[in-house]
C-alpha positions, 0 to 999 in steps of 0.5 A, a space after each residue: 528553608 523557611 515556612 510559607 502559606 501558599 495557594 495554587 488556585 482560587 477558592 475558599 480558605 481551605 486552598 491555603 496550605 503551609 509548605 517549606 520553601 527555600 529562602 529567597 535571595 534579594 535581587 537588585 533594589 530589594 530587601 529581605 525581610 524576616 516577617 514578624 506579623 502579617 496583616 489580613 485585609 478583605 482584599 486578601 480573601 477576595 483575591 484568594 477567592 477570585 471570580 470563581 473557585 479553581 481559577 488559575 492565578 497567573 503564577 504557579 503559586 501565591 503567598 497571600 497578604 499585602 500588609 506586614 511588618 518585620 526586620 530587614 536581614 539582608 539587601 540586594 545590590 543598590 540598597 543602602 547597607 545601613 538598612 540591615 537590622 531596620 524594623 519596617 512596615 510593608 505595603 502592597 507586598 503581593 500586588 501583581 507579585 506572587 509573594 505576600 507576607 504570610 511567610 517567614 522571609 520575604 524579598 520585596 522592593 526596598 520602597 515597599 518596606 518603610 522604617 517602623 519607629 522604635 515606639 511602634 509595635 509590629 502589630 501596628 506596623 502590620 495594620 498600616 498598609 491597605 487601611 491607612 493608605 486607603 483612608 489617607 486617599 479618602 481624606 486628602 483627595 478633596 483638599 490637595 491634588 497632590 494628595 497631602 495631609 499634615 498636622 492642621 491641614 484639615 483644621 476647621 473641616 468636618 469629616 464624617 466617617 461611615 463605619 468608624 469601628 472598621 479597619 479603614 474607618 479606624 484609620 480615617 478617624 486617627 488620620 483625620 484627628 491628626 490633621 485637625 478635623 472635627 470627626 463624626 462617625 456612624 456605627 451600628 452598636 453600643 460596642 462599636 460606639 466605644 471603639 469609635 470614641 477610643 479611636 478619637 472620634 469627637 462624635 459617635 452616632 448609632 444609626 440604629 438607635 437614633 436619627 442619624 441625619 438629624 444628629 449630624 445636622 445638629 453637629 454640623 449645621 452647614 454640613 460635613 466637608 468630607 464623607 469617608 464612605 464604606 456603604 454608598 448604596 445604604 448611605 446615599 440619601 444620608 450623604 446627600 442630606 448632610 454634605 456641605 457645599 463643595 463637599 466630597 464623598 470618598 467611596 472605598 467599598 461596595 455594598 451593592 452594584 449601584 447607587 443613585 446620585 440625584 443630579 440637580 442637588 449635586 450640581 447645586 451643591 457642587 458635590 464631588 464623588 471620588 471612588 478610591 481603590 488603593 492599588 490604582 491611586 496615582 503614584 505621586 499621591 501614593 508616595 505622599 500618602 506613605 510619607 504622611 502616614 509615616 509622619 503621623 506614625 512618628 508623632 505617635 498619632 496612630 495606634 491599634 488595639 482595643 484601647 485605641 479603638 481597633 481590637 486585634 485578633 491573633 493567629 499563628 502562621 499555621 492558622 492563616 486559613 482561619 485568619 482569612 475566614 475570620 476576615 471574610 466573616 467580618 470580624 470586628 477589629 484587625 486580624 493579624 498572623 504572628 509569623 515570628 515571635 
């Protein structure tokens, strides 16, 4: 038997409960991972809440959380036996499946368990999936139809990351720096300024205490090439004001039902607005994203923790409901559930 956190219908964090379940058996093409750390993202609580409380799930019960890390302890038919004992990071564990990472043992398709370099912690591994794959798409979609990033691939480019102290913002700063871009980020407090600098941003602008448009134009007189945008409704005018000719605004979050795009200036500037939902990124681009994140990870270009600009908040498996509540309350930093010490 093993412990798992489950919910049987949508609702607030109280729908989550800790139960004992039989350990799964890996099917063909699957690996069995002993979970060390489970990462919690906004997508996890939004899925748990659903459209309204009490909705059915399409499954009898669901284990939450898409991201995680751990060690492969068994394999199914068709999987290289040398993978047993391998440390891995996990992406999209529960997308269109009933089993996420908030459990002690997880059976998952082998390609969703990616080797974790020896120098990378389980905390880092559990922080990669949703934030880094989202950030990768935002940064790469304007540059390469195949969705590729590499060392130096953004050399000479200026990237503006809105909300650089958030999980995706942090990931975008680190990936953009690794790819050679000059990175500007906007934040809302002195504390977030220090976190954005720690993540590697070259310029940090506190939009509450300065003229953000003016400051960005001083840094990038010809405009920024890519905007990684968390708040398109609030930042729509700013993005228009600072975008370079042929620039791209990559939008990965929603701060309102709609925002206005002035057509004529956008046509003159040949601006591109790219909406990003990590689950529906084309398969080929997602495969490339995983490879690129792995390259940056192997180069020790990615990290988490306060010294790396992303504070970590740890919860036990029994405290998964509290972890979900913390993310829903917009905790500053990354929320992690320690499953196996």
